[in-house]
One Martini backbone bead per residue (centre of mass of N, CA, C, O) as a GRO file, in nm:
protein
  423
    1MET     BB    1   0.094   0.036   0.024
    2SER     BB    2   0.062   0.355  -0.026
    3VAL     BB    3   0.095   0.651   0.159
    4GLY     BB    4  -0.018   0.924  -0.005
    5TYR     BB    5   0.139   1.203  -0.005
    6MET     BB    6   0.129   1.212  -0.349
    7GLU     BB    7  -0.187   1.194  -0.334
    8LYS     BB    8  -0.516   1.194  -0.493
    9LEU     BB    9  -0.865   1.276  -0.513
   10ILE     BB   10  -1.119   1.231  -0.766
   11VAL     BB   11  -1.442   1.383  -0.773
   12GLU     BB   12  -1.755   1.317  -0.905
   13GLY     BB   13  -2.052   1.450  -0.918
   14GLY     BB   14  -2.408   1.324  -0.927
   15VAL     BB   15  -2.413   1.031  -0.783
   16LYS     BB   16  -2.591   0.761  -0.709
   17LEU     BB   17  -2.582   0.533  -0.461
   18GLU     BB   18  -2.548   0.172  -0.552
   19GLY     BB   19  -2.571  -0.121  -0.369
   20GLN     BB   20  -2.287  -0.287  -0.225
   21VAL     BB   21  -2.120  -0.317   0.107
   22ASN     BB   22  -1.822  -0.408   0.279
   23ILE     BB   23  -1.723  -0.431   0.603
   24SER     BB   24  -1.470  -0.392   0.803
   25GLY     BB   25  -1.267  -0.388   1.042
   26PHE     BB   26  -1.208  -0.226   1.338
   27LYS     BB   27  -0.982   0.007   1.393
   28ASN     BB   28  -1.016   0.076   1.708
   29ALA     BB   29  -0.972  -0.225   1.784
   30ALA     BB   30  -0.711  -0.317   1.637
   31VAL     BB   31  -0.520  -0.086   1.777
   32ALA     BB   32  -0.562  -0.256   2.062
   33ILE     BB   33  -0.517  -0.565   2.005
   34ILE     BB   34  -0.239  -0.574   1.909
   35PRO     BB   35  -0.088  -0.482   2.174
   36ALA     BB   36  -0.238  -0.679   2.370
   37SER     BB   37  -0.086  -0.944   2.274
   38ILE     BB   38   0.181  -0.904   2.456
   39LEU     BB   39   0.059  -1.031   2.719
   40SER     BB   40   0.135  -1.271   2.551
   41ALA     BB   41   0.372  -1.545   2.490
   42GLY     BB   42   0.207  -1.612   2.248
   43LYS     BB   43   0.002  -1.696   1.981
   44CYS     BB   44  -0.180  -1.469   1.764
   45TYR     BB   45  -0.498  -1.466   1.582
   46ILE     BB   46  -0.606  -1.203   1.382
   47GLU     BB   47  -0.912  -1.126   1.252
   48ASN     BB   48  -1.040  -0.875   1.053
   49ILE     BB   49  -0.806  -0.694   0.947
   50PRO     BB   50  -0.740  -0.394   0.831
   51HIS     BB   51  -0.612  -0.238   0.537
   52ILE     BB   52  -0.429   0.005   0.690
   53ARG     BB   53  -0.208   0.232   0.804
   54ASP     BB   54  -0.230   0.194   1.114
   55VAL     BB   55  -0.156  -0.112   1.096
   56TYR     BB   56   0.117  -0.083   0.963
   57LEU     BB   57   0.240   0.089   1.180
   58PHE     BB   58   0.205  -0.129   1.408
   59LYS     BB   59   0.371  -0.349   1.272
   60ASP     BB   60   0.634  -0.182   1.283
   61ILE     BB   61   0.639  -0.144   1.590
   62MET     BB   62   0.649  -0.443   1.666
   63GLN     BB   63   0.902  -0.525   1.504
   64GLU     BB   64   1.093  -0.326   1.655
   65LEU     BB   65   1.051  -0.469   1.936
   66GLY     BB   66   1.048  -0.805   1.838
   67VAL     BB   67   0.799  -0.889   1.692
   68ASP     BB   68   0.621  -1.139   1.531
   69VAL     BB   69   0.480  -1.032   1.212
   70GLU     BB   70   0.177  -1.126   1.019
   71LEU     BB   71   0.000  -1.024   0.710
   72ASP     BB   72  -0.268  -1.113   0.526
   73GLU     BB   73  -0.491  -1.064   0.262
   74ASN     BB   74  -0.742  -1.157   0.463
   75GLY     BB   75  -0.680  -1.034   0.767
   76THR     BB   76  -0.455  -1.199   0.906
   77MET     BB   77  -0.290  -1.188   1.224
   78MET     BB   78   0.038  -1.275   1.333
   79ILE     BB   79   0.143  -1.299   1.681
   80ASP     BB   80   0.481  -1.314   1.830
   81SER     BB   81   0.601  -1.247   2.181
   82SER     BB   82   0.807  -1.460   2.313
   83LYS     BB   83   1.093  -1.274   2.263
   84LEU     BB   84   0.998  -1.064   2.444
   85ASP     BB   85   1.178  -0.842   2.716
   86LYS     BB   86   1.053  -0.564   2.613
   87CYS     BB   87   0.919  -0.207   2.609
   88CYS     BB   88   1.029   0.007   2.338
   89ALA     BB   89   0.917   0.309   2.179
   90THR     BB   90   0.973   0.517   1.933
   91TYR     BB   91   0.916   0.817   1.799
   92ASP     BB   92   0.892   0.771   1.485
   93LEU     BB   93   0.634   0.589   1.531
   94ALA     BB   94   0.447   0.673   1.774
   95ASN     BB   95   0.392   0.978   1.661
   96LYS     BB   96   0.186   0.875   1.421
   97MET     BB   97  -0.002   0.747   1.664
   98ARG     BB   98  -0.224   0.734   1.917
   99ALA     BB   99  -0.244   0.408   1.986
  100SER     BB  100   0.050   0.372   2.113
  101TYR     BB  101  -0.043   0.384   2.419
  102TYR     BB  102  -0.117   0.071   2.450
  103LEU     BB  103   0.180  -0.015   2.516
  104ILE     BB  104   0.178   0.076   2.814
  105GLY     BB  105  -0.023  -0.129   2.937
  106ALA     BB  106   0.098  -0.390   2.817
  107GLY     BB  107   0.398  -0.352   2.913
  108LEU     BB  108   0.329  -0.317   3.216
  109GLY     BB  109   0.185  -0.581   3.258
  110ARG     BB  110   0.426  -0.776   3.165
  111PHE     BB  111   0.708  -0.604   3.278
  112LYS     BB  112   0.672  -0.341   3.478
  113GLU     BB  113   0.794  -0.200   3.205
  114VAL     BB  114   0.803   0.121   3.023
  115GLU     BB  115   0.872   0.282   2.682
  116VAL     BB  116   0.705   0.569   2.531
  117ALA     BB  117   0.635   0.770   2.301
  118TYR     BB  118   0.457   1.027   2.248
  119PRO     BB  119   0.162   1.044   2.115
  120GLY     BB  120  -0.017   1.099   1.825
  121GLY     BB  121  -0.206   1.217   1.544
  122CYS     BB  122  -0.478   1.382   1.527
  123ASN     BB  123  -0.572   1.725   1.498
  124ILE     BB  124  -0.866   1.772   1.730
  125GLY     BB  125  -0.730   1.836   2.005
  126THR     BB  126  -0.730   1.769   2.325
  127ARG     BB  127  -0.545   1.459   2.445
  128PRO     BB  128  -0.515   1.352   2.727
  129ILE     BB  129  -0.335   1.110   2.965
  130ASP     BB  130  -0.425   1.136   3.281
  131GLN     BB  131  -0.610   0.888   3.319
  132HIS     BB  132  -0.402   0.675   3.263
  133ILE     BB  133  -0.198   0.765   3.490
  134LYS     BB  134  -0.393   0.721   3.722
  135GLY     BB  135  -0.431   0.418   3.683
  136PHE     BB  136  -0.127   0.330   3.700
  137GLU     BB  137  -0.084   0.446   3.983
  138ALA     BB  138  -0.305   0.283   4.129
  139LEU     BB  139  -0.137   0.006   4.066
  140GLY     BB  140   0.183   0.114   4.129
  141ALA     BB  141   0.299   0.312   3.936
  142LYS     BB  142   0.566   0.492   3.794
  143VAL     BB  143   0.549   0.818   3.635
  144GLU     BB  144   0.731   0.956   3.343
  145ILE     BB  145   0.791   1.277   3.168
  146GLU     BB  146   1.055   1.287   2.920
  147HIS     BB  147   1.137   1.409   2.621
  148GLY     BB  148   0.871   1.262   2.512
  149VAL     BB  149   0.874   1.036   2.733
  150ILE     BB  150   0.713   0.735   2.868
  151ARG     BB  151   0.753   0.612   3.205
  152CYS     BB  152   0.705   0.282   3.351
  153ARG     BB  153   0.702   0.157   3.698
  154ALA     BB  154   0.708  -0.167   3.884
  155GLU     BB  155   0.723  -0.403   4.118
  156LYS     BB  156   0.401  -0.405   4.136
  157LEU     BB  157   0.069  -0.499   4.059
  158VAL     BB  158  -0.243  -0.360   4.209
  159GLY     BB  159  -0.539  -0.365   4.271
  160ALA     BB  160  -0.809  -0.112   4.195
  161LYS     BB  161  -0.999   0.172   4.241
  162ILE     BB  162  -1.124   0.355   3.946
  163TYR     BB  163  -1.206   0.683   3.868
  164LEU     BB  164  -1.327   0.852   3.599
  165ASP     BB  165  -1.365   1.180   3.525
  166VAL     BB  166  -1.373   1.083   3.231
  167VAL     BB  167  -1.486   0.951   2.944
  168SER     BB  168  -1.245   0.691   2.834
  169VAL     BB  169  -1.137   0.477   2.611
  170GLY     BB  170  -0.823   0.469   2.651
  171ALA     BB  171  -0.818   0.440   2.956
  172THR     BB  172  -0.991   0.185   2.979
  173ILE     BB  173  -0.809   0.003   2.812
  174ASN     BB  174  -0.533   0.047   2.946
  175ILE     BB  175  -0.607  -0.043   3.229
  176MET     BB  176  -0.692  -0.333   3.140
  177LEU     BB  177  -0.400  -0.413   3.046
  178ALA     BB  178  -0.253  -0.365   3.324
  179ALA     BB  179  -0.465  -0.555   3.512
  180VAL     BB  180  -0.469  -0.866   3.413
  181LEU     BB  181  -0.172  -0.917   3.589
  182ALA     BB  182  -0.256  -0.839   3.847
  183GLU     BB  183  -0.323  -0.816   4.179
  184GLY     BB  184  -0.629  -0.877   4.197
  185THR     BB  185  -0.890  -0.620   4.196
  186THR     BB  186  -1.018  -0.423   3.931
  187ILE     BB  187  -1.210  -0.107   3.928
  188ILE     BB  188  -1.392   0.056   3.680
  189GLU     BB  189  -1.522   0.377   3.684
  190ASN     BB  190  -1.667   0.539   3.427
  191ALA     BB  191  -1.668   0.366   3.183
  192ALA     BB  192  -1.641   0.292   2.872
  193LYS     BB  193  -1.897   0.152   2.613
  194GLU     BB  194  -1.770   0.082   2.367
  195PRO     BB  195  -1.734  -0.168   2.145
  196HIS     BB  196  -1.409  -0.181   2.161
  197VAL     BB  197  -1.402  -0.240   2.464
  198VAL     BB  198  -1.545  -0.520   2.432
  199ASP     BB  199  -1.342  -0.642   2.234
  200VAL     BB  200  -1.089  -0.623   2.412
  201ALA     BB  201  -1.214  -0.796   2.646
  202ASN     BB  202  -1.264  -1.058   2.476
  203PHE     BB  203  -0.979  -1.098   2.403
  204LEU     BB  204  -0.854  -1.127   2.687
  205ASN     BB  205  -1.033  -1.372   2.758
  206MET     BB  206  -0.920  -1.557   2.535
  207MET     BB  207  -0.630  -1.548   2.689
  208GLY     BB  208  -0.734  -1.565   3.023
  209ALA     BB  209  -0.894  -1.351   3.132
  210ASP     BB  210  -1.086  -1.144   3.389
  211VAL     BB  211  -1.345  -0.964   3.234
  212ARG     BB  212  -1.616  -0.761   3.363
  213GLY     BB  213  -1.864  -0.527   3.222
  214ALA     BB  214  -1.831  -0.472   2.943
  215GLY     BB  215  -2.058  -0.196   2.843
  216THR     BB  216  -2.030  -0.072   3.107
  217ASP     BB  217  -1.947   0.151   3.388
  218ILE     BB  218  -1.843  -0.133   3.520
  219ILE     BB  219  -1.525  -0.279   3.554
  220LYS     BB  220  -1.396  -0.619   3.621
  221ILE     BB  221  -1.053  -0.724   3.727
  222LYS     BB  222  -0.902  -1.027   3.754
  223GLY     BB  223  -0.617  -1.143   3.820
  224VAL     BB  224  -0.361  -1.319   3.651
  225ASP     BB  225  -0.072  -1.492   3.583
  226LYS     BB  226  -0.149  -1.573   3.274
  227LEU     BB  227  -0.131  -1.573   2.922
  228HIS     BB  228  -0.257  -1.680   2.600
  229GLY     BB  229  -0.308  -1.779   2.308
  230CYS     BB  230  -0.518  -1.691   2.010
  231THR     BB  231  -0.838  -1.662   1.839
  232TYR     BB  232  -0.955  -1.366   1.671
  233SER     BB  233  -1.236  -1.144   1.583
  234VAL     BB  234  -1.310  -0.851   1.458
  235ILE     BB  235  -1.520  -0.612   1.451
  236PRO     BB  236  -1.701  -0.416   1.293
  237ASP     BB  237  -1.708  -0.088   1.146
  238GLN     BB  238  -1.906   0.166   1.259
  239ILE     BB  239  -1.781   0.411   1.098
  240GLU     BB  240  -1.779   0.301   0.814
  241ALA     BB  241  -2.081   0.237   0.811
  242GLY     BB  242  -2.176   0.538   0.868
  243THR     BB  243  -2.044   0.659   0.615
  244TYR     BB  244  -2.219   0.500   0.407
  245MET     BB  245  -2.500   0.583   0.511
  246ILE     BB  246  -2.442   0.894   0.461
  247ALA     BB  247  -2.375   0.874   0.158
  248ALA     BB  248  -2.646   0.760   0.067
  249ALA     BB  249  -2.820   0.996   0.172
  250ALA     BB  250  -2.669   1.228   0.021
  251THR     BB  251  -2.716   1.092  -0.289
  252GLY     BB  252  -2.995   0.942  -0.305
  253GLY     BB  253  -2.969   0.642  -0.231
  254ASP     BB  254  -2.914   0.263  -0.247
  255VAL     BB  255  -2.787   0.082   0.030
  256LEU     BB  256  -2.606  -0.216   0.121
  257ILE     BB  257  -2.479  -0.296   0.443
  258ASN     BB  258  -2.233  -0.514   0.524
  259ASN     BB  259  -2.104  -0.627   0.807
  260VAL     BB  260  -2.297  -0.561   1.073
  261ILE     BB  261  -2.401  -0.393   1.388
  262PRO     BB  262  -2.682  -0.247   1.435
  263LYS     BB  263  -2.662  -0.151   1.740
  264HIS     BB  264  -2.407   0.041   1.679
  265LEU     BB  265  -2.615   0.226   1.474
  266GLU     BB  266  -2.854   0.373   1.624
  267SER     BB  267  -2.784   0.675   1.617
  268ILE     BB  268  -2.776   0.708   1.312
  269THR     BB  269  -3.043   0.595   1.236
  270ALA     BB  270  -3.219   0.801   1.392
  271LYS     BB  271  -3.122   1.053   1.234
  272LEU     BB  272  -3.202   0.957   0.943
  273LYS     BB  273  -3.499   0.924   1.004
  274GLU     BB  274  -3.547   1.231   1.098
  275MET     BB  275  -3.476   1.322   0.790
  276GLY     BB  276  -3.616   1.086   0.586
  277VAL     BB  277  -3.478   0.814   0.601
  278GLU     BB  278  -3.455   0.479   0.492
  279VAL     BB  279  -3.420   0.219   0.748
  280ILE     BB  280  -3.302  -0.121   0.717
  281GLU     BB  281  -3.294  -0.405   0.930
  282TYR     BB  282  -3.085  -0.676   0.973
  283GLY     BB  283  -2.885  -0.885   1.102
  284ASP     BB  284  -2.582  -0.790   0.920
  285SER     BB  285  -2.759  -0.544   0.786
  286ILE     BB  286  -2.803  -0.232   0.596
  287ARG     BB  287  -3.055  -0.014   0.458
  288VAL     BB  288  -3.023   0.276   0.248
  289LYS     BB  289  -3.299   0.508   0.166
  290ALA     BB  290  -3.341   0.782  -0.011
  291LEU     BB  291  -3.511   1.080   0.001
  292ASP     BB  292  -3.648   1.368  -0.048
  293ASN     BB  293  -3.591   1.625   0.132
  294LEU     BB  294  -3.413   1.673   0.373
  295LYS     BB  295  -3.404   1.719   0.714
  296SER     BB  296  -3.327   1.886   0.971
  297VAL     BB  297  -3.090   1.853   1.247
  298ASP     BB  298  -2.977   1.770   1.577
  299ILE     BB  299  -2.633   1.746   1.706
  300LYS     BB  300  -2.472   1.535   1.963
  301THR     BB  301  -2.184   1.446   2.085
  302LEU     BB  302  -2.121   1.117   2.241
  303PRO     BB  303  -2.092   0.874   2.416
  304TYR     BB  304  -2.159   0.571   2.426
  305PRO     BB  305  -2.467   0.560   2.257
  306GLY     BB  306  -2.405   0.804   2.113
  307PHE     BB  307  -2.306   1.024   1.904
  308PRO     BB  308  -2.022   0.998   1.704
  309THR     BB  309  -1.751   1.197   1.661
  310ASP     BB  310  -1.655   1.036   1.390
  311LEU     BB  311  -1.949   1.140   1.244
  312GLN     BB  312  -1.972   1.452   1.236
  313GLN     BB  313  -1.855   1.537   0.960
  314PRO     BB  314  -2.032   1.367   0.761
  315MET     BB  315  -2.301   1.489   0.880
  316THR     BB  316  -2.252   1.785   0.811
  317VAL     BB  317  -2.263   1.742   0.510
  318LEU     BB  318  -2.551   1.644   0.496
  319LEU     BB  319  -2.677   1.912   0.626
  320SER     BB  320  -2.572   2.123   0.406
  321THR     BB  321  -2.839   2.009   0.212
  322ALA     BB  322  -3.065   2.057   0.408
  323ASP     BB  323  -3.359   2.157   0.523
  324GLY     BB  324  -3.250   2.415   0.690
  325THR     BB  325  -3.149   2.417   1.048
  326SER     BB  326  -2.851   2.312   1.202
  327VAL     BB  327  -2.714   2.170   1.516
  328VAL     BB  328  -2.375   2.129   1.608
  329THR     BB  329  -2.238   1.941   1.891
  330GLU     BB  330  -1.905   1.922   2.025
  331SER     BB  331  -1.812   1.734   2.319
  332ILE     BB  332  -1.518   1.597   2.276
  333PHE     BB  333  -1.374   1.780   2.042
  334GLU     BB  334  -1.263   2.110   2.000
  335GLY     BB  335  -1.105   2.061   1.693
  336ARG     BB  336  -1.351   1.936   1.487
  337PHE     BB  337  -1.391   2.224   1.284
  338LYS     BB  338  -1.141   2.265   1.080
  339TYR     BB  339  -1.295   2.174   0.810
  340VAL     BB  340  -1.504   2.402   0.742
  341ASP     BB  341  -1.342   2.588   0.555
  342GLU     BB  342  -1.337   2.390   0.315
  343LEU     BB  343  -1.657   2.358   0.291
  344LYS     BB  344  -1.698   2.661   0.220
  345ARG     BB  345  -1.557   2.646  -0.066
  346MET     BB  346  -1.817   2.464  -0.163
  347GLY     BB  347  -2.081   2.640  -0.023
  348ALA     BB  348  -2.114   2.625   0.264
  349ASN     BB  349  -2.335   2.718   0.554
  350ILE     BB  350  -2.108   2.774   0.831
  351LYS     BB  351  -2.115   2.835   1.178
  352VAL     BB  352  -1.863   2.888   1.427
  353GLU     BB  353  -1.893   2.842   1.795
  354GLY     BB  354  -1.676   2.667   1.909
  355ARG     BB  355  -1.867   2.367   1.964
  356VAL     BB  356  -2.062   2.516   1.750
  357ALA     BB  357  -2.269   2.442   1.459
  358VAL     BB  358  -2.431   2.630   1.200
  359VAL     BB  359  -2.654   2.481   0.960
  360GLU     BB  360  -2.723   2.590   0.637
  361GLY     BB  361  -2.909   2.497   0.389
  362VAL     BB  362  -2.823   2.412   0.063
  363LYS     BB  363  -2.867   2.322  -0.259
  364ARG     BB  364  -2.548   2.329  -0.322
  365LEU     BB  365  -2.240   2.208  -0.412
  366SER     BB  366  -1.896   2.274  -0.511
  367GLY     BB  367  -1.636   2.213  -0.658
  368ALA     BB  368  -1.295   2.156  -0.518
  369ARG     BB  369  -0.996   2.235  -0.360
  370ILE     BB  370  -0.892   2.011  -0.103
  371SER     BB  371  -0.780   1.959   0.250
  372VAL     BB  372  -0.702   1.730   0.466
  373THR     BB  373  -0.711   1.733   0.839
  374ASP     BB  374  -0.842   1.448   0.891
  375LEU     BB  375  -0.978   1.144   0.879
  376ARG     BB  376  -1.292   1.215   0.894
  377ALA     BB  377  -1.272   1.462   0.694
  378GLY     BB  378  -1.208   1.285   0.454
  379ALA     BB  379  -1.479   1.139   0.436
  380ALA     BB  380  -1.648   1.401   0.411
  381PHE     BB  381  -1.521   1.494   0.136
  382ILE     BB  382  -1.622   1.274  -0.031
  383ILE     BB  383  -1.919   1.328   0.004
  384ALA     BB  384  -1.902   1.629  -0.101
  385GLY     BB  385  -1.805   1.536  -0.388
  386LEU     BB  386  -2.065   1.360  -0.454
  387ILE     BB  387  -2.270   1.632  -0.425
  388ALA     BB  388  -2.127   1.800  -0.613
  389GLU     BB  389  -2.062   2.017  -0.845
  390GLY     BB  390  -1.844   1.861  -1.009
  391THR     BB  391  -1.502   1.887  -0.920
  392THR     BB  392  -1.300   1.711  -0.669
  393GLU     BB  393  -0.995   1.781  -0.488
  394ILE     BB  394  -0.817   1.554  -0.269
  395GLU     BB  395  -0.585   1.625  -0.020
  396ASN     BB  396  -0.423   1.439   0.208
  397ILE     BB  397  -0.508   1.109   0.195
  398TYR     BB  398  -0.350   0.962   0.425
  399HIS     BB  399  -0.570   0.995   0.637
  400ILE     BB  400  -0.772   0.804   0.513
  401ASP     BB  401  -0.581   0.544   0.511
  402ARG     BB  402  -0.578   0.502   0.819
  403GLY     BB  403  -0.930   0.406   0.816
  404TYR     BB  404  -0.975   0.313   0.495
  405GLU     BB  405  -1.057   0.052   0.308
  406LYS     BB  406  -1.059   0.071  -0.013
  407VAL     BB  407  -1.229   0.346  -0.083
  408GLU     BB  408  -1.255   0.377  -0.394
  409GLU     BB  409  -1.349   0.092  -0.454
  410LYS     BB  410  -1.614   0.101  -0.282
  411PHE     BB  411  -1.737   0.344  -0.428
  412ARG     BB  412  -1.728   0.236  -0.723
  413LYS     BB  413  -1.928  -0.006  -0.672
  414LEU     BB  414  -2.156   0.231  -0.611
  415GLY     BB  415  -2.080   0.449  -0.872
  416ALA     BB  416  -1.854   0.619  -0.827
  417LYS     BB  417  -1.650   0.898  -0.930
  418ILE     BB  418  -1.332   0.770  -0.845
  419LYS     BB  419  -0.981   0.867  -0.810
  420ARG     BB  420  -0.637   0.794  -0.802
  421ILE     BB  421  -0.356   1.022  -0.794
  422ARG     BB  422  -0.061   1.146  -0.886
  423ASP     BB  423   0.077   1.465  -0.801
   0.00000   0.00000   0.00000
């Protein structure tokens, strides 16, 4: 897979999306499960891994650590960390992705000592790791941050009761990773309930951990002596699924989205129905059939099961051509409206005040040359290009490749006129 730095997407607008699309494994789960595997000294086979840039980056990080990693074309990753004797991740790799911080919890859990460069990722606002550190310290670790490196050490880890001041997916998962091999019982209160928290807990349990309550706001972890290898399949990507649902609605299309868990998509389904979109749920698929004249709605991003922050940008594009005025409130990341200036260049009428965007629906958007500001903004810009009049050129598409597998191929199968070119 090319890194995409010198590539761009050309999107021709005006095509209704029709047909079927298969959803890949969940990026947010995969980038937590991959580092979690080092808690076992055995071999893990992780299925339904998406072929995306963040996965390749994590594969590189793991190999640099000394882990044996293989990823086949069917999306099965073999991870063997039996030869690993320490966990030390350099700046060059860790700085490129946010999820590298899961190595801290996993490395601390297995070796009681870990050193990881401060994590990077999309610039969408302040993303402190104070809740992670609070959890590690409660378990008995000493944490130091010097020269951009996080060091954690513990003589031993002992279970504790940890209350998270804010609902944090990253902190919830990281504390779980550190706690599964600790002595005694750890209780995480005000835990995140997102599907990928549950997926990571299920993976840990498959390796022999004792994690209960994932998916509720109280998670109990009874420490065990050791973990073993296992075979596990990652859940479908709710954000990718939601992106195609929104794209179908935006283009006035009719799309069957396969390999999904409809329950994970209830907040998106509810808002699309409120707008006048027909959404039909099946066992493991969802059909989205758009009707004319979509209505404006108000959106507020919230922790699961609320409306996901990762779909705020695509949803705002959909609202930009709906009838009336919509109010979008971003309660998770304060910097997640940076993409709006690019959308305005396409003719969108959006006013941003702090964490609130007021979206006045316009008749149409027009094609323009735009630059991707972060991963989910990239998905939003593809949708904007699909509904715009004329041609849209999307630059900095390496952001999109971080989280969407075969994005132009999947859209083309639905009838979109989209191609990747070298700039």
